[in-house]
C-alpha positions in Angstrom: 82.1 122.9 233.2 84.3 123.6 236.1 87.9 124.6 235.5 90.6 122.3 235.0 93.3 122.6 237.7 96.9 121.6 236.7 100.3 121.6 238.0 103.1 121.5 235.6 105.8 119.4 237.0 109.1 119.7 235.4 112.0 116.8 235.7 114.4 119.4 236.7 115.8 122.8 236.4 117.8 122.1 233.2 117.8 124.8 230.9 116.1 122.8 228.1 113.2 121.6 230.6 113.0 125.0 232.0 112.4 126.7 228.5 109.8 124.2 227.7 107.9 124.8 231.1 108.0 128.5 230.0 106.4 127.9 226.9 103.9 125.4 227.9 102.9 127.3 231.1 102.5 130.6 228.8 100.3 128.3 226.7 98.4 127.2 229.5 97.7 130.7 231.2 96.0 131.8 227.9 93.5 128.8 228.1 90.1 129.5 229.3 88.9 127.1 231.9 92.2 126.3 232.8 93.6 127.1 236.4 97.5 126.7 236.5 97.9 125.8 240.1 101.8 125.7 240.3 105.0 124.9 238.2 107.5 123.0 240.0 110.3 120.5 239.7 109.8 117.2 241.1 111.8 117.8 244.4 109.6 120.7 245.7 106.3 119.0 245.0 104.2 119.3 248.2 101.2 117.9 249.4 99.9 121.5 249.7 100.6 122.1 246.2 98.5 118.9 245.4 95.5 120.1 247.0 92.7 120.3 244.5 94.7 119.3 241.5 92.8 117.7 238.8 95.9 116.8 236.4 99.7 117.0 236.8 101.4 117.7 233.5 105.1 116.1 233.9 107.9 117.4 231.5 110.5 115.1 230.8 110.6 111.7 229.9 109.7 108.1 231.5 112.2 108.8 234.3 110.5 112.2 235.2 107.1 109.9 235.7 108.8 107.1 237.9 110.3 110.1 240.2 106.9 111.8 240.3 105.1 108.6 241.3 107.5 107.9 244.3 107.3 111.9 245.4 103.2 111.5 245.2 103.5 108.8 247.6 100.3 108.3 249.1 98.7 111.3 247.1 98.5 110.0 243.7 97.1 112.1 241.1 96.6 111.7 237.0 99.6 112.1 235.3 100.1 113.6 231.6 103.6 113.0 230.4 105.2 115.4 227.9 108.2 113.7 226.5 111.1 115.8 226.3 113.4 112.7 226.4 114.2 110.1 223.9 111.7 106.8 224.2 108.7 108.3 225.8 107.1 104.9 226.3 105.0 106.3 229.3 105.4 110.3 228.5 104.2 109.5 224.9 103.0 113.0 224.0 105.1 115.6 222.2 105.0 119.1 223.2 103.1 119.6 219.8 100.8 116.9 220.3 99.7 118.4 223.8 99.1 121.8 222.2 97.3 120.3 219.3 94.9 118.0 221.8 94.5 120.4 224.0 90.7 120.9 223.5 90.4 117.1 224.3 92.6 117.6 227.7 90.7 120.8 228.6 87.2 119.0 228.3 88.4 115.9 230.4 88.5 113.6 227.2 91.1 111.2 228.5 91.0 107.8 230.2 92.9 107.7 233.7 94.2 104.4 233.7 95.6 102.8 236.9 98.9 100.8 237.0 100.4 98.5 239.6 103.0 100.0 241.8 105.0 98.0 244.4 106.7 98.7 247.7 110.2 97.3 248.3 111.3 96.9 251.8 115.0 96.5 252.5 115.5 94.9 255.8 118.9 94.7 257.4 120.8 92.3 259.3 121.0 94.6 262.3 117.3 95.2 262.4 116.9 98.6 260.3 114.9 98.9 257.3 114.0 101.0 254.6 110.7 101.5 252.6 110.6 102.2 248.9 107.7 103.1 246.4 108.4 101.8 242.8 106.7 101.8 239.3 109.0 99.9 236.8 111.0 97.2 238.7 113.8 96.1 241.5 116.7 94.7 240.6 119.4 93.1 242.3 123.0 93.0 240.6 126.8 93.1 241.5 127.6 96.7 242.0 130.4 97.2 240.0 131.8 93.9 238.5 130.6 91.5 236.0 130.9 88.9 238.6 128.2 86.4 239.1 126.0 86.1 242.0 123.5 83.7 243.7 120.0 85.1 244.6 117.3 83.1 246.6 113.8 83.7 245.6 110.9 83.0 247.8 107.3 83.6 246.9 104.5 83.4 249.7 107.0 81.7 252.0 107.7 79.0 249.2 111.3 78.5 248.2 111.3 78.9 244.5 114.7 78.6 243.4 118.5 80.2 244.0 119.5 82.2 240.7 123.2 81.9 239.7 123.0 84.9 237.4 124.3 88.4 236.7 121.3 90.0 238.5 117.5 89.3 239.2 114.5 91.8 238.4 111.4 91.8 239.6 109.1 94.0 237.4 105.4 95.2 237.1 103.8 95.2 234.0 104.6 98.7 233.2 108.2 97.9 233.9 108.1 94.8 231.7 109.3 96.6 228.7 112.3 98.4 230.4 115.2 96.6 232.1 113.6 93.4 232.3 112.8 93.4 228.5 116.3 93.8 227.9 117.4 90.8 229.7 114.9 88.7 228.2 111.5 89.1 229.7 108.3 89.1 228.2 106.3 92.1 227.4 103.2 92.3 229.6 99.8 94.1 228.8 99.8 96.9 231.4 96.7 96.3 233.2 97.7 92.6 234.3 98.0 92.3 238.1 101.1 90.3 237.8 104.8 90.6 238.8 107.6 89.5 236.6 110.6 87.9 237.8 113.6 87.8 235.3 117.0 86.7 235.7 119.7 88.3 234.1 122.2 85.8 231.9 121.2 82.9 234.4 123.8 80.4 234.7 121.3 77.3 234.3 119.5 77.4 231.1 116.2 76.5 232.3 115.9 79.5 234.6 113.6 81.8 232.4 111.6 84.7 233.2 108.6 83.7 235.7 105.4 85.4 235.7 103.0 85.3 239.1 100.4 87.2 241.0 100.9 90.6 242.3 98.9 89.7 245.4 102.0 87.5 246.4 105.1 88.5 248.6 108.2 88.0 246.8 111.3 87.8 249.1 114.9 88.1 247.8 118.1 86.9 249.9 121.9 86.3 249.2 123.0 82.7 250.6 126.7 84.1 250.2 128.8 86.6 248.1 132.0 87.4 246.9 131.4 90.8 245.6 129.5 94.0 246.6 125.8 93.7 245.6 123.2 96.5 245.1 119.5 96.7 244.9 118.2 99.4 242.3 114.7 100.6 242.4 113.6 102.3 239.0 117.1 102.6 238.1 117.1 105.8 240.3 117.6 104.6 243.9 120.5 102.4 245.0 121.3 100.7 248.0 124.1 98.1 249.0 122.4 94.7 249.8 124.5 91.9 251.6 124.3 88.2 253.3 121.8 88.4 256.1 119.9 91.2 254.2 116.2 90.4 253.1 114.1 92.4 250.2 110.5 91.8 250.3 108.5 92.9 247.6 104.8 93.3 247.8 101.8 95.1 245.5 101.5 98.7 246.7 98.4 100.5 248.4 98.5 103.0 245.6 98.5 102.8 241.9 100.1 105.1 239.5 97.4 107.0 237.5 98.2 107.7 233.7 96.0 110.3 231.7 95.9 108.4 228.4 94.4 110.3 225.4 91.7 108.8 223.1 93.3 106.5 220.4 96.0 105.2 222.9 96.7 101.6 222.0 99.4 99.4 223.8 100.3 97.4 220.8 100.5 100.7 218.6 102.9 102.0 221.4 105.2 99.0 220.9 105.1 99.2 217.1 106.0 103.1 217.5 108.7 102.9 220.3 110.0 99.4 220.2 110.0 98.9 216.5 107.6 96.3 216.0 106.9 96.9 212.4 104.1 93.9 212.0 104.6 91.8 208.7 108.1 91.1 207.9 109.5 92.5 205.0 111.5 90.7 202.4 113.9 91.4 199.9 111.7 92.0 196.6 108.8 93.2 198.4 108.7 96.4 196.4 109.5 95.0 193.2 
């Protein structure tokens, strides 16, 4: 079997991350049939660095994987997350797990699961535009106040509704357990080809989360506004959004490739990370 060519990708140059990178890098260098191509922070990742890589080990948390997906752009590679953060919904291996299960990794005994990503185009009233790649969600909300905003949603040129709300989220299945879930949206099985539209604190009680096909085109506009409004992509990119501007969200041409170890189960992750404990426990159950 040929050597596994690995890139060690660090969230940033934080002391704790650098210490973990040195420890895991030293571990990898001692392993047979492993070719450690590079150890870099996300911002320094280049297409030249990616050439020939079989696996990118991402050190950090879920945010590090979100940054890595965007940085990879059209050069997506399998990502294996080692969680140095708190929740670790996407990066679900600890550093100890990584070392203890490394024989499986070395022998390619992991599944590469492709996940929906989205392209968000922000078209300005002045004719300029910006394109962004995202994995979790695009959220529109008031920039600095709790003032309600109105957001018009159109899907495939069919007007859906105008939401009066604190904000509006369009998420992927991966993102359904992030901001969207906190706003009352559903948890979506991660391999479904759909988008979830979730209003934040809608003024109309009948406005609830909407699930629709990922092959449709979603457009957001503001009919009017009394406050500054922002669009936030994956919680990491922020841009102003005004009357006359338009946000267009579509399925991206690329997918996020996550390396999942044997035994990985979506519902087990929900139990472990989200506190889903199965059957309810009542007073007296242990008596």
